[in-house]
Jmol script that loads the backbone (N, CA, C; Angstrom):
load data "model"
ATOM      1  N   MET A   1      89.442 -37.854 -23.595  1.00  0.00           N
ATOM      2  CA  MET A   1      90.448 -36.813 -23.473  1.00  0.00           C
ATOM      3  C   MET A   1      89.709 -35.517 -23.996  1.00  0.00           C
ATOM      4  N   ASP A   2      89.935 -34.379 -23.329  1.00  0.00           N
ATOM      5  CA  ASP A   2      89.406 -33.089 -23.646  1.00  0.00           C
ATOM      6  C   ASP A   2      89.975 -32.693 -25.040  1.00  0.00           C
ATOM      7  N   LYS A   3      89.064 -32.296 -25.968  1.00  0.00           N
ATOM      8  CA  LYS A   3      89.549 -31.880 -27.313  1.00  0.00           C
ATOM      9  C   LYS A   3      90.549 -30.762 -27.260  1.00  0.00           C
ATOM     10  N   ASN A   4      90.294 -29.772 -26.424  1.00  0.00           N
ATOM     11  CA  ASN A   4      91.188 -28.606 -26.395  1.00  0.00           C
ATOM     12  C   ASN A   4      92.619 -28.976 -25.920  1.00  0.00           C
ATOM     13  N   SER A   5      92.702 -29.931 -24.892  1.00  0.00           N
ATOM     14  CA  SER A   5      93.997 -30.279 -24.403  1.00  0.00           C
ATOM     15  C   SER A   5      94.740 -31.092 -25.549  1.00  0.00           C
ATOM     16  N   SER A   6      93.894 -31.837 -26.289  1.00  0.00           N
ATOM     17  CA  SER A   6      94.513 -32.671 -27.476  1.00  0.00           C
ATOM     18  C   SER A   6      95.202 -31.715 -28.417  1.00  0.00           C
ATOM     19  N   ILE A   7      94.472 -30.674 -28.774  1.00  0.00           N
ATOM     20  CA  ILE A   7      94.963 -29.740 -29.719  1.00  0.00           C
ATOM     21  C   ILE A   7      96.160 -28.960 -29.193  1.00  0.00           C
ATOM     22  N   ALA A   8      96.123 -28.576 -27.961  1.00  0.00           N
ATOM     23  CA  ALA A   8      97.164 -27.826 -27.360  1.00  0.00           C
ATOM     24  C   ALA A   8      98.504 -28.555 -27.303  1.00  0.00           C
ATOM     25  N   SER A   9      98.495 -29.850 -27.308  1.00  0.00           N
ATOM     26  CA  SER A   9      99.716 -30.565 -27.229  1.00  0.00           C
ATOM     27  C   SER A   9     100.363 -30.887 -28.635  1.00  0.00           C
ATOM     28  N   LEU A  10      99.659 -30.469 -29.653  1.00  0.00           N
ATOM     29  CA  LEU A  10     100.191 -30.646 -30.964  1.00  0.00           C
ATOM     30  C   LEU A  10     101.284 -29.585 -31.280  1.00  0.00           C
ATOM     31  N   PRO A  11     102.404 -30.015 -31.862  1.00  0.00           N
ATOM     32  CA  PRO A  11     103.564 -29.127 -32.044  1.00  0.00           C
ATOM     33  C   PRO A  11     103.430 -28.367 -33.328  1.00  0.00           C
ATOM     34  N   TRP A  12     102.491 -27.420 -33.401  1.00  0.00           N
ATOM     35  CA  TRP A  12     102.165 -26.665 -34.618  1.00  0.00           C
ATOM     36  C   TRP A  12     103.359 -25.913 -35.157  1.00  0.00           C
ATOM     37  N   ASP A  13     104.033 -25.195 -34.314  1.00  0.00           N
ATOM     38  CA  ASP A  13     105.215 -24.445 -34.622  1.00  0.00           C
ATOM     39  C   ASP A  13     106.351 -25.115 -35.229  1.00  0.00           C
ATOM     40  N   GLU A  14     106.360 -26.465 -34.964  1.00  0.00           N
ATOM     41  CA  GLU A  14     107.475 -27.304 -35.429  1.00  0.00           C
ATOM     42  C   GLU A  14     107.159 -28.261 -36.527  1.00  0.00           C
ATOM     43  N   ILE A  15     105.907 -28.381 -36.909  1.00  0.00           N
ATOM     44  CA  ILE A  15     105.426 -29.355 -37.773  1.00  0.00           C
ATOM     45  C   ILE A  15     106.199 -29.402 -39.144  1.00  0.00           C
ATOM     46  N   THR A  16     106.632 -28.338 -39.673  1.00  0.00           N
ATOM     47  CA  THR A  16     107.268 -28.291 -40.960  1.00  0.00           C
ATOM     48  C   THR A  16     108.694 -28.870 -40.985  1.00  0.00           C
ATOM     49  N   VAL A  17     109.244 -28.952 -39.762  1.00  0.00           N
ATOM     50  CA  VAL A  17     110.657 -29.423 -39.656  1.00  0.00           C
ATOM     51  C   VAL A  17     110.739 -30.458 -38.604  1.00  0.00           C
ATOM     52  N   ILE A  18     109.682 -31.004 -38.264  1.00  0.00           N
ATOM     53  CA  ILE A  18     109.630 -31.999 -37.178  1.00  0.00           C
ATOM     54  C   ILE A  18     110.179 -33.307 -37.554  1.00  0.00           C
ATOM     55  N   GLY A  19     110.755 -33.946 -36.585  1.00  0.00           N
ATOM     56  CA  GLY A  19     111.207 -35.335 -36.788  1.00  0.00           C
ATOM     57  C   GLY A  19     110.384 -36.226 -35.938  1.00  0.00           C
ATOM     58  N   LYS A  20     110.518 -37.552 -36.031  1.00  0.00           N
ATOM     59  CA  LYS A  20     109.735 -38.500 -35.250  1.00  0.00           C
ATOM     60  C   LYS A  20     109.967 -38.358 -33.792  1.00  0.00           C
ATOM     61  N   ASP A  21     111.236 -37.932 -33.421  1.00  0.00           N
ATOM     62  CA  ASP A  21     111.522 -37.711 -31.968  1.00  0.00           C
ATOM     63  C   ASP A  21     110.516 -36.775 -31.272  1.00  0.00           C
ATOM     64  N   LYS A  22     110.141 -35.725 -31.954  1.00  0.00           N
ATOM     65  CA  LYS A  22     109.209 -34.721 -31.387  1.00  0.00           C
ATOM     66  C   LYS A  22     107.850 -35.360 -31.042  1.00  0.00           C
ATOM     67  N   PHE A  23     107.507 -36.402 -31.801  1.00  0.00           N
ATOM     68  CA  PHE A  23     106.208 -37.066 -31.549  1.00  0.00           C
ATOM     69  C   PHE A  23     106.180 -38.002 -30.448  1.00  0.00           C
ATOM     70  N   LYS A  24     107.421 -38.368 -29.897  1.00  0.00           N
ATOM     71  CA  LYS A  24     107.447 -39.423 -28.907  1.00  0.00           C
ATOM     72  C   LYS A  24     106.639 -39.044 -27.685  1.00  0.00           C
ATOM     73  N   ALA A  25     106.630 -37.700 -27.400  1.00  0.00           N
ATOM     74  CA  ALA A  25     105.943 -37.135 -26.230  1.00  0.00           C
ATOM     75  C   ALA A  25     104.432 -36.973 -26.452  1.00  0.00           C
ATOM     76  N   VAL A  26     104.035 -37.063 -27.679  1.00  0.00           N
ATOM     77  CA  VAL A  26     102.597 -36.892 -27.947  1.00  0.00           C
ATOM     78  C   VAL A  26     101.791 -38.098 -27.627  1.00  0.00           C
ATOM     79  N   PRO A  27     100.804 -38.012 -26.827  1.00  0.00           N
ATOM     80  CA  PRO A  27     100.006 -39.151 -26.426  1.00  0.00           C
ATOM     81  C   PRO A  27      99.235 -39.789 -27.670  1.00  0.00           C
ATOM     82  N   ARG A  28      99.079 -41.031 -27.637  1.00  0.00           N
ATOM     83  CA  ARG A  28      98.329 -41.782 -28.754  1.00  0.00           C
ATOM     84  C   ARG A  28      96.946 -41.090 -28.948  1.00  0.00           C
ATOM     85  N   GLU A  29      96.292 -40.779 -27.865  1.00  0.00           N
ATOM     86  CA  GLU A  29      94.970 -40.186 -27.991  1.00  0.00           C
ATOM     87  C   GLU A  29      94.969 -38.859 -28.845  1.00  0.00           C
ATOM     88  N   THR A  30      96.031 -38.096 -28.640  1.00  0.00           N
ATOM     89  CA  THR A  30      96.216 -36.831 -29.372  1.00  0.00           C
ATOM     90  C   THR A  30      96.431 -37.060 -30.832  1.00  0.00           C
ATOM     91  N   LEU A  31      97.306 -38.062 -31.061  1.00  0.00           N
ATOM     92  CA  LEU A  31      97.523 -38.424 -32.474  1.00  0.00           C
ATOM     93  C   LEU A  31      96.265 -38.945 -33.159  1.00  0.00           C
ATOM     94  N   GLN A  32      95.503 -39.714 -32.520  1.00  0.00           N
ATOM     95  CA  GLN A  32      94.224 -40.280 -33.019  1.00  0.00           C
ATOM     96  C   GLN A  32      93.243 -39.126 -33.240  1.00  0.00           C
ATOM     97  N   PHE A  33      93.279 -38.103 -32.347  1.00  0.00           N
ATOM     98  CA  PHE A  33      92.440 -36.954 -32.542  1.00  0.00           C
ATOM     99  C   PHE A  33      92.906 -36.208 -33.817  1.00  0.00           C
ATOM    100  N   ALA A  34      94.127 -36.113 -34.072  1.00  0.00           N
ATOM    101  CA  ALA A  34      94.678 -35.349 -35.220  1.00  0.00           C
ATOM    102  C   ALA A  34      94.306 -36.081 -36.473  1.00  0.00           C
ATOM    103  N   VAL A  35      94.215 -37.358 -36.542  1.00  0.00           N
ATOM    104  CA  VAL A  35      93.928 -38.073 -37.856  1.00  0.00           C
ATOM    105  C   VAL A  35      92.428 -38.213 -38.046  1.00  0.00           C
ATOM    106  N   ASP A  36      91.559 -37.876 -37.113  1.00  0.00           N
ATOM    107  CA  ASP A  36      90.150 -38.025 -37.285  1.00  0.00           C
ATOM    108  C   ASP A  36      89.590 -36.847 -38.053  1.00  0.00           C
ATOM    109  N   PRO A  37      88.963 -37.134 -39.286  1.00  0.00           N
ATOM    110  CA  PRO A  37      88.469 -35.951 -40.096  1.00  0.00           C
ATOM    111  C   PRO A  37      87.391 -35.210 -39.324  1.00  0.00           C
ATOM    112  N   ALA A  38      86.704 -35.675 -38.396  1.00  0.00           N
ATOM    113  CA  ALA A  38      85.650 -34.981 -37.686  1.00  0.00           C
ATOM    114  C   ALA A  38      86.312 -33.888 -36.857  1.00  0.00           C
ATOM    115  N   ASN A  39      87.535 -33.871 -36.619  1.00  0.00           N
ATOM    116  CA  ASN A  39      88.234 -32.823 -35.892  1.00  0.00           C
ATOM    117  C   ASN A  39      88.824 -31.776 -36.762  1.00  0.00           C
ATOM    118  N   HIS A  40      88.716 -31.774 -38.055  1.00  0.00           N
ATOM    119  CA  HIS A  40      89.371 -30.909 -38.966  1.00  0.00           C
ATOM    120  C   HIS A  40      89.243 -29.461 -38.607  1.00  0.00           C
ATOM    121  N   ASP A  41      87.972 -29.042 -38.374  1.00  0.00           N
ATOM    122  CA  ASP A  41      87.710 -27.617 -38.113  1.00  0.00           C
ATOM    123  C   ASP A  41      88.418 -27.062 -36.900  1.00  0.00           C
ATOM    124  N   GLN A  42      88.438 -27.933 -35.835  1.00  0.00           N
ATOM    125  CA  GLN A  42      89.151 -27.534 -34.607  1.00  0.00           C
ATOM    126  C   GLN A  42      90.581 -27.454 -34.825  1.00  0.00           C
ATOM    127  N   MET A  43      91.129 -28.446 -35.564  1.00  0.00           N
ATOM    128  CA  MET A  43      92.618 -28.468 -35.911  1.00  0.00           C
ATOM    129  C   MET A  43      92.952 -27.235 -36.676  1.00  0.00           C
ATOM    130  N   PHE A  44      92.150 -26.876 -37.691  1.00  0.00           N
ATOM    131  CA  PHE A  44      92.348 -25.738 -38.523  1.00  0.00           C
ATOM    132  C   PHE A  44      92.414 -24.406 -37.753  1.00  0.00           C
ATOM    133  N   LYS A  45      91.464 -24.299 -36.884  1.00  0.00           N
ATOM    134  CA  LYS A  45      91.345 -23.101 -36.041  1.00  0.00           C
ATOM    135  C   LYS A  45      92.612 -22.926 -35.123  1.00  0.00           C
ATOM    136  N   SER A  46      93.029 -24.073 -34.607  1.00  0.00           N
ATOM    137  CA  SER A  46      94.174 -24.167 -33.766  1.00  0.00           C
ATOM    138  C   SER A  46      95.485 -23.755 -34.507  1.00  0.00           C
ATOM    139  N   ALA A  47      95.620 -24.375 -35.693  1.00  0.00           N
ATOM    140  CA  ALA A  47      96.802 -24.079 -36.536  1.00  0.00           C
ATOM    141  C   ALA A  47      96.780 -22.638 -36.945  1.00  0.00           C
ATOM    142  N   LEU A  48      95.662 -22.047 -37.311  1.00  0.00           N
ATOM    143  CA  LEU A  48      95.643 -20.667 -37.702  1.00  0.00           C
ATOM    144  C   LEU A  48      96.013 -19.700 -36.567  1.00  0.00           C
ATOM    145  N   GLU A  49      95.518 -20.069 -35.333  1.00  0.00           N
ATOM    146  CA  GLU A  49      95.805 -19.212 -34.151  1.00  0.00           C
ATOM    147  C   GLU A  49      97.335 -19.277 -33.864  1.00  0.00           C
ATOM    148  N   SER A  50      97.902 -20.581 -33.966  1.00  0.00           N
ATOM    149  CA  SER A  50      99.448 -20.656 -33.782  1.00  0.00           C
ATOM    150  C   SER A  50     100.143 -19.922 -34.717  1.00  0.00           C
ATOM    151  N   LEU A  51      99.773 -19.948 -36.001  1.00  0.00           N
ATOM    152  CA  LEU A  51     100.457 -19.135 -36.986  1.00  0.00           C
ATOM    153  C   LEU A  51     100.348 -17.669 -36.727  1.00  0.00           C
ATOM    154  N   LYS A  52      99.157 -17.198 -36.258  1.00  0.00           N
ATOM    155  CA  LYS A  52      98.989 -15.789 -35.837  1.00  0.00           C
ATOM    156  C   LYS A  52     100.018 -15.359 -34.816  1.00  0.00           C
ATOM    157  N   GLN A  53     100.289 -16.273 -33.860  1.00  0.00           N
ATOM    158  CA  GLN A  53     101.232 -15.967 -32.780  1.00  0.00           C
ATOM    159  C   GLN A  53     102.629 -16.113 -33.152  1.00  0.00           C
ATOM    160  N   THR A  54     102.924 -17.159 -33.930  1.00  0.00           N
ATOM    161  CA  THR A  54     104.347 -17.446 -34.189  1.00  0.00           C
ATOM    162  C   THR A  54     104.876 -16.840 -35.446  1.00  0.00           C
ATOM    163  N   ASN A  55     104.023 -16.650 -36.447  1.00  0.00           N
ATOM    164  CA  ASN A  55     104.465 -16.198 -37.748  1.00  0.00           C
ATOM    165  C   ASN A  55     103.345 -15.510 -38.435  1.00  0.00           C
ATOM    166  N   PRO A  56     102.982 -14.298 -38.003  1.00  0.00           N
ATOM    167  CA  PRO A  56     101.786 -13.579 -38.591  1.00  0.00           C
ATOM    168  C   PRO A  56     101.813 -13.516 -40.132  1.00  0.00           C
ATOM    169  N   LYS A  57     102.979 -13.347 -40.718  1.00  0.00           N
ATOM    170  CA  LYS A  57     103.011 -13.238 -42.164  1.00  0.00           C
ATOM    171  C   LYS A  57     102.564 -14.428 -42.892  1.00  0.00           C
ATOM    172  N   ARG A  58     102.658 -15.646 -42.198  1.00  0.00           N
ATOM    173  CA  ARG A  58     102.179 -16.927 -42.782  1.00  0.00           C
ATOM    174  C   ARG A  58     100.817 -17.275 -42.334  1.00  0.00           C
ATOM    175  N   ALA A  59     100.103 -16.420 -41.596  1.00  0.00           N
ATOM    176  CA  ALA A  59      98.839 -16.734 -40.964  1.00  0.00           C
ATOM    177  C   ALA A  59      97.707 -16.661 -41.981  1.00  0.00           C
ATOM    178  N   THR A  60      97.719 -17.485 -42.929  1.00  0.00           N
ATOM    179  CA  THR A  60      96.758 -17.469 -43.994  1.00  0.00           C
ATOM    180  C   THR A  60      95.904 -18.803 -43.886  1.00  0.00           C
ATOM    181  N   PHE A  61      94.759 -18.910 -44.531  1.00  0.00           N
ATOM    182  CA  PHE A  61      93.917 -20.015 -44.509  1.00  0.00           C
ATOM    183  C   PHE A  61      94.654 -21.183 -45.216  1.00  0.00           C
ATOM    184  N   GLU A  62      95.417 -20.884 -46.282  1.00  0.00           N
ATOM    185  CA  GLU A  62      96.103 -21.897 -47.068  1.00  0.00           C
ATOM    186  C   GLU A  62      97.226 -22.449 -46.193  1.00  0.00           C
ATOM    187  N   GLU A  63      98.018 -21.635 -45.532  1.00  0.00           N
ATOM    188  CA  GLU A  63      99.105 -22.174 -44.677  1.00  0.00           C
ATOM    189  C   GLU A  63      98.529 -23.048 -43.552  1.00  0.00           C
ATOM    190  N   ALA A  64      97.453 -22.565 -42.935  1.00  0.00           N
ATOM    191  CA  ALA A  64      96.843 -23.295 -41.767  1.00  0.00           C
ATOM    192  C   ALA A  64      96.345 -24.669 -42.326  1.00  0.00           C
ATOM    193  N   GLU A  65      95.823 -24.723 -43.533  1.00  0.00           N
ATOM    194  CA  GLU A  65      95.311 -25.986 -44.075  1.00  0.00           C
ATOM    195  C   GLU A  65      96.504 -26.911 -44.350  1.00  0.00           C
ATOM    196  N   LYS A  66      97.610 -26.346 -44.916  1.00  0.00           N
ATOM    197  CA  LYS A  66      98.830 -27.164 -45.106  1.00  0.00           C
ATOM    198  C   LYS A  66      99.317 -27.726 -43.780  1.00  0.00           C
ATOM    199  N   LEU A  67      99.311 -26.921 -42.703  1.00  0.00           N
ATOM    200  CA  LEU A  67      99.837 -27.523 -41.472  1.00  0.00           C
ATOM    201  C   LEU A  67      98.930 -28.628 -40.955  1.00  0.00           C
ATOM    202  N   VAL A  68      97.571 -28.486 -41.117  1.00  0.00           N
ATOM    203  CA  VAL A  68      96.622 -29.509 -40.689  1.00  0.00           C
ATOM    204  C   VAL A  68      96.886 -30.768 -41.427  1.00  0.00           C
ATOM    205  N   GLU A  69      97.115 -30.715 -42.728  1.00  0.00           N
ATOM    206  CA  GLU A  69      97.362 -31.852 -43.528  1.00  0.00           C
ATOM    207  C   GLU A  69      98.739 -32.509 -43.144  1.00  0.00           C
ATOM    208  N   MET A  70      99.731 -31.743 -42.949  1.00  0.00           N
ATOM    209  CA  MET A  70     101.109 -32.277 -42.486  1.00  0.00           C
ATOM    210  C   MET A  70     100.915 -32.940 -41.162  1.00  0.00           C
ATOM    211  N   MET A  71     100.266 -32.296 -40.228  1.00  0.00           N
ATOM    212  CA  MET A  71     100.037 -32.843 -38.940  1.00  0.00           C
ATOM    213  C   MET A  71      99.280 -34.211 -38.996  1.00  0.00           C
ATOM    214  N   ARG A  72      98.220 -34.194 -39.843  1.00  0.00           N
ATOM    215  CA  ARG A  72      97.464 -35.424 -39.970  1.00  0.00           C
ATOM    216  C   ARG A  72      98.348 -36.593 -40.583  1.00  0.00           C
ATOM    217  N   GLU A  73      99.086 -36.327 -41.610  1.00  0.00           N
ATOM    218  CA  GLU A  73      99.933 -37.249 -42.205  1.00  0.00           C
ATOM    219  C   GLU A  73     101.048 -37.755 -41.219  1.00  0.00           C
ATOM    220  N   SER A  74     101.646 -36.810 -40.527  1.00  0.00           N
ATOM    221  CA  SER A  74     102.607 -37.192 -39.562  1.00  0.00           C
ATOM    222  C   SER A  74     102.045 -38.086 -38.438  1.00  0.00           C
ATOM    223  N   ALA A  75     100.876 -37.710 -38.012  1.00  0.00           N
ATOM    224  CA  ALA A  75     100.245 -38.462 -36.891  1.00  0.00           C
ATOM    225  C   ALA A  75      99.956 -39.917 -37.392  1.00  0.00           C
ATOM    226  N   LYS A  76      99.527 -40.032 -38.614  1.00  0.00           N
ATOM    227  CA  LYS A  76      99.259 -41.359 -39.199  1.00  0.00           C
ATOM    228  C   LYS A  76     100.532 -42.224 -39.166  1.00  0.00           C
ATOM    229  N   LEU A  77     101.604 -41.593 -39.638  1.00  0.00           N
ATOM    230  CA  LEU A  77     102.918 -42.313 -39.672  1.00  0.00           C
ATOM    231  C   LEU A  77     103.400 -42.749 -38.353  1.00  0.00           C
ATOM    232  N   VAL A  78     103.224 -41.873 -37.356  1.00  0.00           N
ATOM    233  CA  VAL A  78     103.623 -42.165 -35.979  1.00  0.00           C
ATOM    234  C   VAL A  78     102.723 -43.309 -35.382  1.00  0.00           C
ATOM    235  N   LEU A  79     101.484 -43.196 -35.599  1.00  0.00           N
ATOM    236  CA  LEU A  79     100.552 -44.264 -35.064  1.00  0.00           C
ATOM    237  C   LEU A  79     100.910 -45.613 -35.746  1.00  0.00           C
ATOM    238  N   GLU A  80     101.168 -45.572 -36.992  1.00  0.00           N
ATOM    239  CA  GLU A  80     101.634 -46.911 -37.672  1.00  0.00           C
ATOM    240  C   GLU A  80     102.877 -47.393 -37.057  1.00  0.00           C
ATOM    241  N   ALA A  81     103.847 -46.557 -36.832  1.00  0.00           N
ATOM    242  CA  ALA A  81     105.132 -46.913 -36.266  1.00  0.00           C
ATOM    243  C   ALA A  81     104.989 -47.498 -34.864  1.00  0.00           C
ATOM    244  N   ARG A  82     103.967 -47.047 -34.121  1.00  0.00           N
ATOM    245  CA  ARG A  82     103.794 -47.438 -32.754  1.00  0.00           C
ATOM    246  C   ARG A  82     103.080 -48.790 -32.599  1.00  0.00           C
ATOM    247  N   LYS A  83     102.529 -49.295 -33.692  1.00  0.00           N
ATOM    248  CA  LYS A  83     101.781 -50.632 -33.604  1.00  0.00           C
ATOM    249  C   LYS A  83     102.702 -51.747 -33.263  1.00  0.00           C
TER     250      LYS A  83
END
end "model"
wireframe off; spacefill off
backbone 0.3
color backbone group
């Protein structure tokens, strides 16, 4: 799977209030991409860009890092539930 399409399908703008239902449409490959530490930098850049577009006041490195960690943890939980 193309790394850019994996990142594009992550629900950045909803991650702080997201429920498991939102993850049903996210492909397994995308969730696996999200939990892989090797993809951290790409995930961080994507999260920061999303924040700049949706909530410029929150577009800080700290907030982007929080989003990446929340996305990673959520993806882990969803992958576990799908087993």
